[in-house]
N, C-alpha and C positions, 0 to 999 in steps of 0.2 A: 816347348822344351820337355815336356813330359814325354812326348812322342819319340824324342830323340833318345831319351834315357831308355825307354822300352826297347827301341830298336837296337841300342848298344847292348843291351841285356841279352836280346836274341842272338846278337852276333857272338857275344862272349859265351853263349850256351853252344853254339855251333863249333868254336874253336877250343871248347872244353876248358874255359879259363875259370876255374871255380872260385877263385877269390873275388873276382870282378862280377861274377854272376851273384855271389852272396852279398856283396856290397851294393849292387844295383837292386836286388830284390828288397833289401831292407829299405834302401831310399824310395823305391816305388811304394812300399807298404806305408812308411812315414807320409808320402804325398797323398795316398788315398785317405788316410786318416784326417789330414789336414783338408783335403777336399770335401769329406763328409761334414766336418765342422762349419766350413764355409757354406756349402750349401744349405745347411740347417739355419744360418743365419741369412740367407737370401743372397750370398755371393756366389762367386766362381773362382777356380784356382788359376791364379795368374803366373806369368814367369817370375815376378817379383816374390811371390810366395814359394815358388820352387827353389829360387836363390836363398831365401831366407832359411829354407829347411836344410839346404845343403850346408849353409854356414853354420847352423845349429849343430848339424851332425859332426862337422869338422871340429867345432869347439869341444863338443862331448868326447870326441876321440883324443883330442889334445890332453884333456883332463886325465883321461885314462892312461895316456902314455906317462904322465907325470906319476900317477900312481904306481904304474909298473915299474918305473926307474926308482922310485922311492923303495919298493919292495925288492929291487934287484932282479927283476924278470925281464932282461934285455930282449929275448925272444919274442915275448908277447908284444913288447914295446915296437919291435921291428915290424910285426904284422899290422899294428895299428897305423904305422907311418905308411905302409902300401895302401891301406885303405884311404888314408888322407890323400895320398897322390891320386888315387881314382877319383875321388869326389873332387877334387880341386880341378880337374879337367872340365867340370860343368861351371865353374865361376868364371865371369868376365876378366880378361886379362887386364892388371893394373900396372 
């Protein structure tokens, strides 16, 4: 799944989709950090770890949205919603 995320980032860079590139770069960074932690413990990064990281990022963005709405900053809230939509593409269909 990490390979697909990296490929999607390259595609986004080619079409100059700045928001998607930003979101995917951050996600890849978080996954690299997770992978470093797992390797130090003798493990490897699995698709399950990728899904947990994506879900964690979505949870963090939802909390940020609530904070923005409370502060009356709707424009920032909409940007966070767009980021959630991008991350949600990597979750399995429920």
